[in-house]
C-alpha positions, 0 to 999 in steps of 0.5 A: 551853319545850316545847309539849305536850298532855295525854292520858288512857288511862282516864276520870279517870285520870292525865294524861300529856304528849306532843309533838303535833308538827305534827298537829292535836289538839283537846281531845276527840280521840283519839291513838295514842301509845307508852308503857311498856306499848306502843302505846296509844289515848288521849284528848286532855284538855288542848290545846296549851300550853307547859310548862318541860321541866325539870319533867319527869323523863323525855323527852317522847315524841311522839304517833305519829298522831291516831286514825282510825275504824279505831283507834276501832273497834279500841279498842271491840273491845278493850273487848269482848274484855276483858269475855270475858277477865275471865270466863275469868280468873274461871273460872281463879281458881276452878279454881286455888282462889286467894284473890284478887278479880279487879277488871278485865281490860284489853287493850293497844291492840296486843293485845300484852298482857292485864292483870288487876287484882286485890286480895288480903290477902297475896301470891298465888302465881299462877304456874300461873294465868299459865301457864293464861291464857297458853295460852288467850290466846296472848299476854303475861299480866300480873297486878297486885295493887292496893290497895282505893283503886285498886279503888274508883276502878276499880269506882266507887259511891255515897258516903254523900253520895249522889253518885258517888265523887270518886275515880271521878268527877273525881279523877285522882290520890289526894290525901293525907288525914290525921286532922288534917283531920277534927279541923280540921273538927270531925268525929266520929272514928268511923271509920264516919262519916269513912271512904269506901267503900274503908274509908280516910279520905274523899278529900272531907276534903281539898276543904274543908280550906283553907276550914276552916283559914282560918275556924278561924284567925279563931275563939278556942279553946273555953275561951279568955277573950274580951272583947266590943266593949261591954266584957263578958268571958266564956269561950268555950263553943262556936263555929260555924265556918261561921257565924263565931259564938261562944257565950260564958259571961258573968257579970252584976252579980248574979253570974248566968251566961248564954250569949250569942252574938256574931259573931267581929267583935264579940270581942277575943281573942288569935290562935288557937293550933294544938292538938296532935293528941291535945289534949282527946281522951277515951279512946273518941276516942283508940281511934278515932284509933288505929284510923284511924291504923292504917287510914291507914298501911295505905292508904299501904302499899297505894298503894305 
């Protein structure tokens, strides 16, 4: 077992583990650590805890030291310098007439490198741009092309729910989201209704997936034949997943059909079978499904 602390380098970013050594590090304090990018300034978000070393693929590096007031001042100074670097880079992109969208500029803590994050539809030849930027900043320049999901996570925004975007507010990493989740939650397959600001499937589809899987497993499928506790037999016409209610079509003694609603506990039926992905999907829904599958596949390529 190894004693570690969890450190973040940006709000809601991925958590990295470091050895705190004998330093006093509390949650919310700042530390100076060495990363693959060089010396960095990070915030402690997870206090001391013991974790099995076998779970880590790379050796756990020790922190250099807790951050002092001078380090904190330098961190905010770099933030201001990054804003100026962003403006300069925008001018250079326009000068070189490059088809790219600049998202963020960032100085490493030791000012050894300036990173520029951008999005573009394809590959961009930015060699002349790098040379131009290097002559201005007199340090190493790195341009990183990111996907639309990463862009949205950095920029932030308001979702269709009226709240701040999950990826920007609290998700440290992107969770896998699939079209099956939308089907399981009985949502419309219209891309405009289940796509987020980034144009990909909404991350929040994952939040309630486990609950919907459990609730759906307790309900019969539409079209199934069920029997009520009072001995009546009928065909399922609709289900209310959240209320756990089932509407069935029953036939009385005079051969008249009527729809009645029952709680799932009042019915007897065979366990629900899992539907195939494209079962009971009409032509228009199938086109929308194909469009979403394309978007999902493109999202995976972007993330790579």
